[in-house]
N, CA, C and O atoms as CSV, one atom per row, in Angstrom:
chain,resi,resn,atom,element,x,y,z
A,1,MET,N,N,1.130,-1.221,0.666
A,1,MET,CA,C,0.515,0.272,0.018
A,1,MET,C,C,0.956,0.772,-0.086
A,1,MET,O,O,2.150,0.723,0.210
A,2,ASN,N,N,-0.054,2.399,-0.989
A,2,ASN,CA,C,1.390,3.416,-0.814
A,2,ASN,C,C,0.627,4.049,0.768
A,2,ASN,O,O,-0.373,3.627,1.349
A,3,ALA,N,N,1.396,5.003,1.071
A,3,ALA,CA,C,1.682,5.993,2.431
A,3,ALA,C,C,0.150,7.185,1.876
A,3,ALA,O,O,-0.501,7.812,2.713
A,4,PHE,N,N,-0.063,7.232,0.740
A,4,PHE,CA,C,-1.203,7.860,0.550
A,4,PHE,C,C,-2.602,7.345,1.518
A,4,PHE,O,O,-3.113,7.890,2.496
A,5,GLU,N,N,-2.958,6.099,0.814
A,5,GLU,CA,C,-4.028,5.307,1.025
A,5,GLU,C,C,-3.773,4.774,2.865
A,5,GLU,O,O,-4.924,4.787,3.299
A,6,VAL,N,N,-2.884,4.371,3.970
A,6,VAL,CA,C,-2.684,4.263,4.708
A,6,VAL,C,C,-3.167,5.320,5.735
A,6,VAL,O,O,-3.675,5.147,6.843
A,7,TRP,N,N,-2.741,6.967,4.773
A,7,TRP,CA,C,-2.767,7.772,6.033
A,7,TRP,C,C,-4.553,8.119,5.152
A,7,TRP,O,O,-5.314,8.111,6.120
A,8,ASN,N,N,-5.065,8.276,4.405
A,8,ASN,CA,C,-6.093,8.217,4.173
A,8,ASN,C,C,-7.014,7.360,5.262
A,8,ASN,O,O,-7.486,7.839,6.293
A,9,THR,N,N,-7.117,6.445,4.958
A,9,THR,CA,C,-7.647,5.403,5.828
A,9,THR,C,C,-7.386,5.713,7.732
A,9,THR,O,O,-8.417,5.654,8.403
A,10,ILE,N,N,-6.824,5.843,8.051
A,10,ILE,CA,C,-6.307,6.458,9.807
A,10,ILE,C,C,-7.385,7.914,9.494
A,10,ILE,O,O,-8.450,7.886,10.111
A,11,GLN,N,N,-7.265,8.509,9.050
A,11,GLN,CA,C,-8.078,9.689,8.881
A,11,GLN,C,C,-9.352,9.778,8.355
A,11,GLN,O,O,-9.838,10.849,8.719
A,12,LYS,N,N,-9.784,9.421,7.967
A,12,LYS,CA,C,-10.764,8.856,8.187
A,12,LYS,C,C,-12.021,8.169,8.909
A,12,LYS,O,O,-13.158,7.805,8.611
A,13,ARG,N,N,-10.929,8.208,10.352
A,13,ARG,CA,C,-11.335,7.586,11.866
A,13,ARG,C,C,-11.353,8.870,12.141
A,13,ARG,O,O,-10.503,9.649,11.710
A,14,ASN,N,N,-12.512,9.266,13.026
A,14,ASN,CA,C,-12.436,11.031,13.153
A,14,ASN,C,C,-13.189,10.562,14.859
A,14,ASN,O,O,-14.209,10.830,15.495
A,15,TYR,N,N,-12.201,9.895,14.994
A,15,TYR,CA,C,-12.106,9.672,16.705
A,15,TYR,C,C,-11.041,9.421,17.152
A,15,TYR,O,O,-10.142,9.145,16.358
A,16,GLU,N,N,-10.854,9.427,18.161
A,16,GLU,CA,C,-9.669,9.174,18.852
A,16,GLU,C,C,-9.612,7.624,19.462
A,16,GLU,O,O,-10.536,7.034,20.022
A,17,PHE,N,N,-8.427,7.189,19.229
A,17,PHE,CA,C,-8.462,6.080,19.549
A,17,PHE,C,C,-7.197,5.036,19.699
A,17,PHE,O,O,-6.421,5.580,18.914
A,18,GLU,N,N,-6.496,3.902,20.194
A,18,GLU,CA,C,-5.426,2.823,21.126
A,18,GLU,C,C,-5.206,2.295,20.197
A,18,GLU,O,O,-6.094,1.995,19.399
A,19,ILE,N,N,-4.029,2.037,20.030
A,19,ILE,CA,C,-3.144,0.671,19.400
A,19,ILE,C,C,-1.824,0.995,19.846
A,19,ILE,O,O,-1.383,2.119,20.085
A,20,HIS,N,N,-1.160,-0.256,19.945
A,20,HIS,CA,C,0.293,-0.243,20.702
A,20,HIS,C,C,1.299,-0.652,19.483
A,20,HIS,O,O,0.958,-0.852,18.317
A,21,THR,N,N,2.398,-0.717,19.933
A,21,THR,CA,C,3.810,-0.079,19.090
A,21,THR,C,C,3.817,-1.927,19.283
A,21,THR,O,O,3.383,-2.646,20.183
A,22,VAL,N,N,4.632,-2.276,17.779
A,22,VAL,CA,C,4.702,-3.285,17.126
A,22,VAL,C,C,5.989,-3.509,17.021
A,22,VAL,O,O,6.485,-3.368,15.903
A,23,PRO,N,N,7.267,-4.107,18.697
A,23,PRO,CA,C,8.287,-4.585,18.474
A,23,PRO,C,C,8.904,-5.667,18.614
A,23,PRO,O,O,8.649,-6.629,19.339
A,24,LYS,N,N,10.068,-5.417,17.603
A,24,LYS,CA,C,10.586,-6.552,16.413
A,24,LYS,C,C,11.803,-7.117,17.835
A,24,LYS,O,O,12.749,-7.754,17.371
A,25,ASN,N,N,11.825,-7.031,18.612
A,25,ASN,CA,C,12.204,-8.522,19.636
A,25,ASN,C,C,11.375,-8.486,21.050
A,25,ASN,O,O,10.223,-8.075,21.186
A,26,ASN,N,N,12.256,-9.030,22.100
A,26,ASN,CA,C,11.068,-9.271,23.121
A,26,ASN,C,C,11.001,-8.543,23.880
A,26,ASN,O,O,11.149,-8.895,25.051
A,27,GLN,N,N,10.649,-6.673,23.421
A,27,GLN,CA,C,10.059,-6.267,24.375
A,27,GLN,C,C,8.697,-5.865,24.599
A,27,GLN,O,O,8.371,-5.212,23.608
A,28,GLN,N,N,7.733,-5.933,25.419
A,28,GLN,CA,C,6.551,-5.477,25.406
A,28,GLN,C,C,5.911,-4.366,24.431
A,28,GLN,O,O,6.726,-3.489,24.145
A,29,PRO,N,N,4.517,-4.191,23.804
A,29,PRO,CA,C,4.411,-3.901,22.606
A,29,PRO,C,C,3.766,-2.158,24.142
A,29,PRO,O,O,3.348,-2.208,25.298
A,30,LEU,N,N,3.997,-1.229,23.378
A,30,LEU,CA,C,3.260,-0.482,24.718
A,30,LEU,C,C,1.873,0.235,23.578
A,30,LEU,O,O,1.709,0.177,22.360
A,31,TRP,N,N,1.242,0.745,24.471
A,31,TRP,CA,C,-0.274,1.435,23.869
A,31,TRP,C,C,-0.116,3.200,24.091
A,31,TRP,O,O,0.191,3.880,25.070
A,32,PHE,N,N,-0.583,3.624,22.313
A,32,PHE,CA,C,-1.275,5.349,22.805
A,32,PHE,C,C,-2.124,5.681,22.213
A,32,PHE,O,O,-2.384,5.083,21.169
A,33,ALA,N,N,-2.760,6.572,22.560
A,33,ALA,CA,C,-3.331,7.085,21.455
A,33,ALA,C,C,-3.286,7.340,20.381
A,33,ALA,O,O,-2.211,7.065,19.849
A,34,VAL,N,N,-4.282,7.929,19.554
A,34,VAL,CA,C,-3.821,8.459,18.044
A,34,VAL,C,C,-4.981,9.377,18.006
A,34,VAL,O,O,-6.042,8.930,18.442
A,35,ILE,N,N,-4.952,10.545,17.573
A,35,ILE,CA,C,-6.553,11.263,17.407
A,35,ILE,C,C,-6.068,12.195,15.961
A,35,ILE,O,O,-5.122,12.981,15.922
A,36,PRO,N,N,-7.041,11.840,14.775
A,36,PRO,CA,C,-6.726,12.007,13.750
A,36,PRO,C,C,-7.350,13.635,13.886
A,36,PRO,O,O,-8.569,13.675,14.051
A,37,ALA,N,N,-6.904,14.467,13.853
A,37,ALA,CA,C,-6.831,15.978,14.081
A,37,ALA,C,C,-6.605,17.644,12.773
A,37,ALA,O,O,-5.977,18.688,12.949
A,38,GLY,N,N,-7.552,17.098,11.413
A,38,GLY,CA,C,-6.785,17.526,10.040
A,38,GLY,C,C,-6.523,17.057,8.621
A,38,GLY,O,O,-6.940,16.478,7.618
A,39,ASP,N,N,-5.146,17.972,9.478
A,39,ASP,CA,C,-3.943,17.257,8.937
A,39,ASP,C,C,-3.047,17.168,9.264
A,39,ASP,O,O,-2.091,17.603,8.621
A,40,THR,N,N,-2.895,16.433,10.666
A,40,THR,CA,C,-2.448,16.496,11.410
A,40,THR,C,C,-2.420,14.929,12.502
A,40,THR,O,O,-3.138,15.089,13.489
A,41,LEU,N,N,-1.972,14.024,12.470
A,41,LEU,CA,C,-3.003,13.230,13.973
A,41,LEU,C,C,-1.321,13.351,15.382
A,41,LEU,O,O,-0.108,13.515,15.514
A,42,ILE,N,N,-2.491,13.131,15.980
A,42,ILE,CA,C,-2.253,13.350,17.564
A,42,ILE,C,C,-1.155,12.452,17.878
A,42,ILE,O,O,-0.875,11.835,16.850
A,43,ILE,N,N,-0.340,12.075,18.939
A,43,ILE,CA,C,0.421,11.209,19.994
A,43,ILE,C,C,0.384,11.097,21.022
A,43,ILE,O,O,1.376,11.513,21.621
A,44,LYS,N,N,-0.616,10.554,21.763
A,44,LYS,CA,C,-0.674,10.484,23.113
A,44,LYS,C,C,0.034,9.878,24.119
A,44,LYS,O,O,1.154,9.688,23.644
A,45,PRO,N,N,-0.010,9.310,25.681
A,45,PRO,CA,C,-0.434,8.298,26.141
A,45,PRO,C,C,-1.404,7.584,25.904
A,45,PRO,O,O,-2.157,8.210,25.159
A,46,ALA,N,N,-1.924,6.278,26.216
A,46,ALA,CA,C,-2.770,5.859,26.554
A,46,ALA,C,C,-3.836,5.525,27.534
A,46,ALA,O,O,-3.590,4.678,28.393
A,47,THR,N,N,-5.197,6.210,27.481
A,47,THR,CA,C,-5.742,5.913,28.574
A,47,THR,C,C,-6.283,4.825,29.439
A,47,THR,O,O,-6.561,4.684,30.630
A,48,PHE,N,N,-6.323,3.991,28.158
A,48,PHE,CA,C,-7.133,3.036,29.005
A,48,PHE,C,C,-6.129,0.843,28.660
A,48,PHE,O,O,-5.957,-0.154,29.361
A,49,GLN,N,N,-5.892,1.149,27.574
A,49,GLN,CA,C,-4.947,0.757,27.514
A,49,GLN,C,C,-3.529,0.560,28.181
A,49,GLN,O,O,-2.690,1.445,28.014
A,50,LYS,N,N,-3.208,-0.610,28.965
A,50,LYS,CA,C,-1.635,-0.756,29.351
A,50,LYS,C,C,-0.625,-1.969,28.947
A,50,LYS,O,O,-0.872,-3.027,28.369
A,51,PRO,N,N,0.241,-1.601,29.304
A,51,PRO,CA,C,1.190,-0.455,29.546
A,51,PRO,C,C,1.657,1.068,28.433
A,51,PRO,O,O,2.514,1.181,27.558
A,52,SER,N,N,0.863,1.830,28.867
A,52,SER,CA,C,1.182,3.165,27.763
A,52,SER,C,C,2.832,3.976,27.736
A,52,SER,O,O,3.651,4.245,28.615
A,53,VAL,N,N,2.788,4.138,26.519
A,53,VAL,CA,C,4.290,4.985,26.482
A,53,VAL,C,C,4.351,6.172,27.360
A,53,VAL,O,O,3.581,6.931,27.949
A,54,LYS,N,N,5.495,6.007,27.198
A,54,LYS,CA,C,5.887,7.812,28.701
A,54,LYS,C,C,6.521,8.623,27.234
A,54,LYS,O,O,7.415,8.187,26.510
A,55,ILE,N,N,5.877,9.714,27.095
A,55,ILE,CA,C,6.339,11.246,26.545
A,55,ILE,C,C,5.677,12.142,27.698
A,55,ILE,O,O,4.832,11.943,28.571
A,56,SER,N,N,6.368,13.090,27.335
A,56,SER,CA,C,5.610,14.175,28.752
A,56,SER,C,C,4.946,15.080,27.519
A,56,SER,O,O,4.117,15.776,28.106
A,57,LYS,N,N,4.891,15.471,25.881
A,57,LYS,CA,C,3.829,16.244,25.381
A,57,LYS,C,C,3.501,15.609,24.577
A,57,LYS,O,O,4.118,14.586,24.281
A,58,GLU,N,N,2.263,16.064,23.865
A,58,GLU,CA,C,1.938,15.130,22.861
A,58,GLU,C,C,3.240,15.532,21.460
A,58,GLU,O,O,4.123,16.361,21.239
A,59,ARG,N,N,2.760,14.609,20.959
A,59,ARG,CA,C,3.397,14.387,19.019
A,59,ARG,C,C,2.178,14.817,18.067
A,59,ARG,O,O,0.950,14.726,18.046
A,60,LYS,N,N,2.897,15.175,17.532
A,60,LYS,CA,C,2.575,15.663,16.044
A,60,LYS,C,C,2.431,15.174,15.139
A,60,LYS,O,O,2.832,16.090,14.421
A,61,ILE,N,N,2.129,14.301,14.368
A,61,ILE,CA,C,2.613,13.545,13.152
A,61,ILE,C,C,1.878,14.433,11.798
A,61,ILE,O,O,0.685,14.736,11.806
A,62,SER,N,N,2.768,14.756,10.724
A,62,SER,CA,C,2.550,15.125,9.625
A,62,SER,C,C,2.045,14.282,8.865
A,62,SER,O,O,1.949,13.171,9.386
A,63,PHE,N,N,1.507,14.400,7.344
A,63,PHE,CA,C,1.788,13.324,5.921
A,63,PHE,C,C,3.260,12.572,6.062
A,63,PHE,O,O,3.693,11.469,6.398
A,64,LYS,N,N,3.957,14.348,5.415
A,64,LYS,CA,C,5.022,14.447,5.141
A,64,LYS,C,C,6.234,13.448,5.854
A,64,LYS,O,O,7.096,12.727,5.350
A,65,GLU,N,N,5.862,13.772,7.293
A,65,GLU,CA,C,6.527,12.894,8.413
A,65,GLU,C,C,6.291,12.025,7.839
A,65,GLU,O,O,7.171,11.684,7.049
A,66,PHE,N,N,4.813,11.041,7.891
A,66,PHE,CA,C,4.327,9.651,7.984
A,66,PHE,C,C,4.913,9.215,6.613
A,66,PHE,O,O,5.269,8.056,6.399
A,67,GLU,N,N,4.983,10.118,5.787
A,67,GLU,CA,C,5.405,9.279,4.219
A,67,GLU,C,C,7.220,8.698,4.547
A,67,GLU,O,O,7.778,7.607,4.431
A,68,ARG,N,N,7.698,10.139,5.011
A,68,ARG,CA,C,8.759,9.593,4.480
A,68,ARG,C,C,9.145,8.327,5.779
A,68,ARG,O,O,10.305,8.163,6.157
A,69,VAL,N,N,8.325,7.759,6.171
A,69,VAL,CA,C,8.672,6.478,7.151
A,69,VAL,C,C,8.570,5.752,6.474
A,69,VAL,O,O,9.406,4.869,6.283
A,70,HIS,N,N,7.015,5.935,5.602
A,70,HIS,CA,C,6.889,4.705,5.238
A,70,HIS,C,C,7.412,3.664,4.751
A,70,HIS,O,O,7.209,2.499,5.094
A,71,VAL,N,N,8.395,4.228,3.589
A,71,VAL,CA,C,9.416,4.012,2.407
A,71,VAL,C,C,9.747,3.047,3.423
A,71,VAL,O,O,9.620,1.979,2.823
A,72,PHE,N,N,10.266,2.655,5.181
A,72,PHE,CA,C,10.852,1.822,4.904
A,72,PHE,C,C,10.668,0.586,6.279
A,72,PHE,O,O,11.384,-0.042,7.058
A,73,TYR,N,N,8.693,0.822,5.819
A,73,TYR,CA,C,8.240,0.141,6.943
A,73,TYR,C,C,7.765,-1.550,6.289
A,73,TYR,O,O,7.184,-2.379,6.990
A,74,ASP,N,N,8.271,-1.850,4.447
A,74,ASP,CA,C,8.553,-2.767,3.946
A,74,ASP,C,C,9.638,-3.425,4.602
A,74,ASP,O,O,9.538,-4.421,5.320
A,75,ARG,N,N,10.798,-2.734,4.276
A,75,ARG,CA,C,12.231,-3.732,5.152
A,75,ARG,C,C,12.284,-4.313,5.992
A,75,ARG,O,O,12.592,-5.483,6.214
A,76,TRP,N,N,11.855,-3.205,6.769
A,76,TRP,CA,C,11.095,-3.065,8.681
A,76,TRP,C,C,10.739,-4.118,9.309
A,76,TRP,O,O,11.394,-4.684,10.184
A,77,SER,N,N,9.245,-4.556,8.717
A,77,SER,CA,C,8.495,-5.605,8.767
A,77,SER,C,C,9.615,-6.776,8.000
A,77,SER,O,O,9.842,-7.365,9.057
A,78,VAL,N,N,10.177,-7.281,7.327
A,78,VAL,CA,C,10.233,-8.596,6.855
A,78,VAL,C,C,12.058,-8.537,7.839
A,78,VAL,O,O,12.910,-9.402,7.638
A,79,GLY,N,N,12.209,-7.677,8.552
A,79,GLY,CA,C,13.076,-7.585,9.755
A,79,GLY,C,C,14.673,-7.684,9.824
A,79,GLY,O,O,15.376,-8.287,10.635
A,80,GLU,N,N,15.107,-6.722,8.462
A,80,GLU,CA,C,16.615,-5.997,7.904
A,80,GLU,C,C,17.149,-5.062,8.482
A,80,GLU,O,O,16.970,-3.882,8.181
A,81,PRO,N,N,18.017,-5.550,9.569
A,81,PRO,CA,C,18.523,-5.283,9.828
A,81,PRO,C,C,19.306,-3.579,9.578
A,81,PRO,O,O,19.916,-3.159,8.595
A,82,GLY,N,N,18.951,-2.832,11.008
A,82,GLY,CA,C,19.601,-1.701,10.800
A,82,GLY,C,C,18.550,-0.255,10.027
A,82,GLY,O,O,18.794,0.947,10.124
A,83,VAL,N,N,17.483,-0.863,9.354
A,83,VAL,CA,C,15.486,-0.269,8.682
A,83,VAL,C,C,15.724,0.917,9.676
A,83,VAL,O,O,16.072,2.009,9.227
A,84,ARG,N,N,15.470,0.645,11.567
A,84,ARG,CA,C,15.038,1.024,12.059
A,84,ARG,C,C,15.872,1.665,12.712
A,84,ARG,O,O,15.624,2.753,12.193
A,85,LYS,N,N,16.793,1.926,13.547
A,85,LYS,CA,C,17.631,2.777,13.292
A,85,LYS,C,C,17.910,3.772,11.890
A,85,LYS,O,O,18.252,4.900,12.247
A,86,GLU,N,N,17.841,3.611,10.327
A,86,GLU,CA,C,17.947,4.274,10.061
A,86,GLU,C,C,17.055,5.619,9.266
A,86,GLU,O,O,17.304,6.651,8.643
A,87,ALA,N,N,15.560,4.619,9.889
A,87,ALA,CA,C,13.810,5.471,10.140
A,87,ALA,C,C,14.350,6.587,11.430
A,87,ALA,O,O,14.228,7.800,11.258
A,88,SER,N,N,14.899,6.071,12.604
A,88,SER,CA,C,14.778,6.972,13.837
A,88,SER,C,C,15.616,8.344,13.221
A,88,SER,O,O,15.008,9.412,13.297
A,89,TYR,N,N,16.592,8.349,12.791
A,89,TYR,CA,C,17.227,9.184,11.723
A,89,TYR,C,C,15.666,10.340,10.693
A,89,TYR,O,O,16.065,11.499,10.584
A,90,VAL,N,N,14.930,10.243,10.371
A,90,VAL,CA,C,14.168,10.177,9.857
A,90,VAL,C,C,13.431,11.163,10.619
A,90,VAL,O,O,13.606,12.374,10.762
A,91,SER,N,N,12.358,10.166,11.183
A,91,SER,CA,C,11.539,10.284,12.205
A,91,SER,C,C,11.570,10.094,13.732
A,91,SER,O,O,11.930,8.965,14.066
A,92,LYS,N,N,11.351,10.722,14.474
A,92,LYS,CA,C,11.282,10.280,16.446
A,92,LYS,C,C,9.925,9.921,16.817
A,92,LYS,O,O,9.426,10.011,17.938
A,93,ASN,N,N,9.435,9.542,15.848
A,93,ASN,CA,C,8.185,9.173,15.515
A,93,ASN,C,C,8.340,7.665,15.326
A,93,ASN,O,O,7.463,6.992,15.868
A,94,THR,N,N,9.226,7.055,14.704
A,94,THR,CA,C,9.068,6.072,13.700
A,94,THR,C,C,8.327,4.899,14.594
A,94,THR,O,O,7.561,4.205,13.926
A,95,ALA,N,N,8.421,4.582,15.907
A,95,ALA,CA,C,7.288,3.165,16.014
A,95,ALA,C,C,6.062,3.497,16.198
A,95,ALA,O,O,5.217,2.602,16.234
A,96,TYR,N,N,5.573,5.262,16.403
A,96,TYR,CA,C,4.343,4.985,16.296
A,96,TYR,C,C,3.630,4.986,14.652
A,96,TYR,O,O,2.548,4.514,14.303
A,97,ILE,N,N,4.542,5.607,13.934
A,97,ILE,CA,C,4.632,5.627,11.919
A,97,ILE,C,C,4.065,3.940,12.084
A,97,ILE,O,O,2.901,3.545,12.018
A,98,PHE,N,N,5.413,3.076,12.336
A,98,PHE,CA,C,5.636,1.606,11.388
A,98,PHE,C,C,3.877,0.619,12.720
A,98,PHE,O,O,3.456,-0.495,12.409
A,99,ALA,N,N,3.336,1.336,13.862
A,99,ALA,CA,C,2.372,0.813,14.792
A,99,ALA,C,C,1.030,1.000,13.997
A,99,ALA,O,O,0.060,0.248,13.902
A,100,LEU,N,N,1.265,2.179,13.482
A,100,LEU,CA,C,-0.258,3.326,12.121
A,100,LEU,C,C,0.120,2.049,11.242
A,100,LEU,O,O,-0.439,0.973,11.453
A,101,ILE,N,N,0.834,2.162,10.509
A,101,ILE,CA,C,1.159,1.279,9.317
A,101,ILE,C,C,0.958,0.187,9.205
A,101,ILE,O,O,0.107,-0.111,8.367
A,102,ALA,N,N,1.538,-0.781,9.871
A,102,ALA,CA,C,0.958,-2.526,10.007
A,102,ALA,C,C,-0.121,-2.643,10.837
A,102,ALA,O,O,-0.397,-3.797,11.167
A,103,ARG,N,N,-0.901,-1.637,11.324
A,103,ARG,CA,C,-2.851,-1.951,11.470
A,103,ARG,C,C,-3.349,-1.739,10.737
A,103,ARG,O,O,-4.466,-2.233,10.584
A,104,PHE,N,N,-2.738,-0.762,9.732
A,104,PHE,CA,C,-4.217,0.031,9.025
A,104,PHE,C,C,-4.077,-0.445,7.828
A,104,PHE,O,O,-5.097,-0.744,7.207
A,105,GLU,N,N,-2.348,-0.683,7.031
A,105,GLU,CA,C,-2.025,-1.810,5.960
A,105,GLU,C,C,-3.388,-2.539,5.475
A,105,GLU,O,O,-4.104,-2.233,4.522
A,106,ALA,N,N,-3.535,-3.572,6.391
A,106,ALA,CA,C,-3.657,-4.890,6.946
A,106,ALA,C,C,-5.388,-4.302,6.751
A,106,ALA,O,O,-6.287,-4.464,5.927
A,107,LYS,N,N,-5.247,-3.755,7.687
A,107,LYS,CA,C,-7.568,-3.659,7.047
A,107,LYS,C,C,-6.967,-3.165,5.712
A,107,LYS,O,O,-6.985,-4.083,4.892
A,108,ILE,N,N,-6.481,-2.113,5.258
A,108,ILE,CA,C,-7.179,-1.589,3.939
A,108,ILE,C,C,-6.454,-3.393,2.811
A,108,ILE,O,O,-6.646,-3.168,1.616
A,109,LYS,N,N,-6.179,-3.991,2.900
A,109,LYS,CA,C,-5.450,-5.302,2.464
A,109,LYS,C,C,-7.247,-6.567,2.290
A,109,LYS,O,O,-7.825,-7.257,1.450
A,110,VAL,N,N,-7.389,-6.087,3.875
A,110,VAL,CA,C,-9.252,-7.258,3.226
A,110,VAL,C,C,-9.585,-6.573,3.361
A,110,VAL,O,O,-10.195,-7.001,4.340
A,111,SER,N,N,-9.981,-5.251,3.299
A,111,SER,CA,C,-11.608,-5.193,2.363
A,111,SER,C,C,-11.192,-4.620,1.098
A,111,SER,O,O,-11.870,-3.627,0.836
A,112,ASN,N,N,-10.283,-4.903,0.183
A,112,ASN,CA,C,-9.904,-5.162,-0.806
A,112,ASN,C,C,-9.434,-6.557,-1.595
A,112,ASN,O,O,-8.543,-6.777,-2.415
A,113,ARG,N,N,-10.274,-7.254,-1.074
A,113,ARG,CA,C,-10.486,-8.724,-1.273
A,113,ARG,C,C,-11.197,-8.969,-1.805
A,113,ARG,O,O,-11.431,-10.160,-2.011
């Protein structure tokens, strides 16, 4: 899927929702809240699910940032070494963006069948 399709699917959710990170090691997934807000996504600690991410203030993700990280997703998802580090040079929100792509790209594939 391309970044624009995934972004639009997320933005269609006109409400706050919680999802978790997708660690590729033995770490426990952490939950976070996502709020689609116009041309950005707002990320904040989860309210209902635990354990939650620990961030001191809300983070905003633009489509441009989302798109820059999206190009690394396929390589990361198959476990290519060093990709996570490469992507982290592009954005400090890589873990959140990868989690969103993992969740919503799967939804798009299912709905296109």
